[in-house]
N, C-alpha and C positions, 0 to 999 in steps of 0.2 A: 676468822675462818666464819662465813657464811651457813647455817644451817636450816633446818626447816623443822617444823615439830607439829605433832601434830594431838591435842588434847580435848578431853572429852570430861566433862564434868557432870557430875551425878550427884545430887542432893539427893540425902535421904530423908523428902519429907513431902508432904502430897503437895503441896502448895512450890514445888521447883523451878516455874520460870524465870519468877523474880531475882532468883538467887545465880542463875545462868545468865540473864543480861546483863544484873549488876560484875559478874566476872568479865562480860566480853566488855563493857566500857570502858571497867580498869585498863583492860589490854588495850582498847584504842587511846588511851590516853599515852601511848607512848608512839610519836611520831616515826621514830627510824625505822620499824618495823613494818611490815606488809601483813593485815589481816585476812582473813578470806573462812566466812562460818557457812555452812549450811545444817541439812536438819541431824546430823549425825557426830560432828564434833568441829573444831573451832582449828585449823592450820595460819600458823603463826611463820613470817620468816625475814630473817635478817642475820646480824651478826652474831655470834653465840653468847657474847657477853650482856648485848640488849634485848632478845629475846630473852632468855632468863630471867635477868631482873624484870621485865615485867609479867614474865608466867609467874616468878613467888611473887610479886605483889599482890599479883588478884588471887591468887592462893591462898595469901596470906589471909585477906581479906576476907575471902570466905570461910577460911577455918576458924576466924575470930569470933564469928559470928556463933547461936545457939543453933545452926543446924549443921547435922554431920555430912558432910560430904567425900565422896570417895574422885579421885582423881587418874586418869588413866591419857597416858600418853605414851607419844610414839619419838626419835627425834632422830634426824637424817642428817650425818655431813654431807650436805652436798643442798644446793640453790636451786630447787625443783620452784618452776613456773606455775604458784595455785593459782593463777588468776584465770588460769585456761584452762578447760575439762580435755580430760586425754584421748587418744586415739585411740580406740580399740575397735581392733581388724578381724 
C-alpha cells in the first residue's frame, strides 16, 4: 500500500536547524521513497513499510541526542503527487 506522510520536526533548542537537517539527511538515505521538503514540513511518499522505516530511523536518531524533539505527523493512505503544486481555483 502506498502512503503519503507529512512530518514536521520541532527541536526544542535555539540551535534547531542542524537537528532538522540531520533528520532530513537520514530520510534521504532511503532511495525507495520520494521526499519533498519546504519551509513548514517534509512530505514523504512510498510503500507503507518503507516510509515508516525511514521515518522511524530518522526519529530515533533525532531523539537519541541531548536535544528534546517534537514530531508532528499526518499520514494518508493515498499516493499523492507531492512533487507538483496543487491547483487552487
